[in-house]
N, C-alpha and C positions, 0 to 999 in steps of 0.2 A: 648393758647389763641390769638396767633397770625394768627390762620388759622380759626377764629370766623366767621369773616367778609367774606370770601372765602366760606366758609358753608352756609351761609347766601342767600348770592348772587345765590351759585348753588342752593338753594333749590327755591327760587323766579323764576328762568329760567326753573324748572322741574313744575313748578305751584304747588308745596307743600305747601308753604308760600305765603301769599299776600306781597306788599312791604310794605306795614303800619306795618304786624308785625315784617318787617324785620327791621324796624328805630325803633319801638320799643322798641327791645331788640338788638340794634348795640354794646351794650356792653357785656363783661363777666366778671362778679365777682369771682375770684377764693379764698376758703380759706383751707389754710392747716391745717391738724391737725398733731402733732405728735403723732408717735406711738412706742413706747417705753417699754418693759417692764422693764427696769432699773428706770424709773421714775426720770433720768437725764436730763432733760431738763428744763433750767431754767423759770420762769416766769409761771409755770402750777402747779397747785395743784398736779393733777394726771394726768400721761399721758396713752396714749391707751393702753392696754394688763396690765399695772402695777394690778389692781383689781384681776384680772384673775388670774395672776400671784402668789400672794399673797394668792388665794384661793387654788388653787393646792397645793401651800409647804404647808399649814396648815392642809390640807385632809392627804400629807404622815406623816406629823409628828403624828397627830393624830395615825397614825395607825403605825408607826416607836415608839413612845409612849407606846402602850397598850403590843408591842413584848418587847420590852426593860424592863421593867416594871415586866414582866411575867417570864422573862430569867434572870433577873439580870442583864443585861449587861448593855452598854454604847454605844451609837453609837454617830458618826458622820455623820452631814448631810452639803453637800455643797450645796448650792444654786446658781440658776444663777448671773446675773451682775456684767458684765465687767472690770470696774474700778469706780463703784459705790455701794456701800456696802448697799443701801435702804432696799432691800428685805430682806439680812439678818437680819438685827439690826430689822425692822418691826416683820418678822416672829420670832424671838430670844425675842423679848418681849414677844410676846402675847403665847408663847409656854412655856416662863421660863424658857429658855436654861442657862445650868450652864456658858458654855463660848462660848465668840462669837469673831471671827475675821471677819474686815472689812477693805476695804483699804485707807479709810482716816483717819482709825487711830491705825496705825499697832504696833504690840505688842512689848512693850519693853525685853530689855535683862532677860534673867531668867524665861520670860513667862511658860516653859517649865517646870520650878520645881512647880510653882503655880500650873498649871494645874494639875499635876498628884497629889498634896497635895490636891487638891479640888476633883478630882476622887475618893480619896483613902477614905474622909469623906462619 
């Protein structure tokens, strides 16, 4: 933005734009958009990248579910999400996951026994 005035002056000097056009466009307004698949930026409904990440996760879960059912196996899936469990939570809810770990809600002591009991069912 700080270089915009100089760029306009160069265009006027080179004859590529008129002085009037340079005056009409003397300000450059900049808008920033948050790009994070984690959806961890306050004040947004969904950051750029989150929807495509969720779409890809659900494709993989669909493929894994079919294999798990046909082989009567349990699969563990780890998804992206630095310090934010949004992708894990939404994909877990959408897929009907039996167990879910997210950083915002660490497991309580004894979770291993509860998980083994659930997997045994």
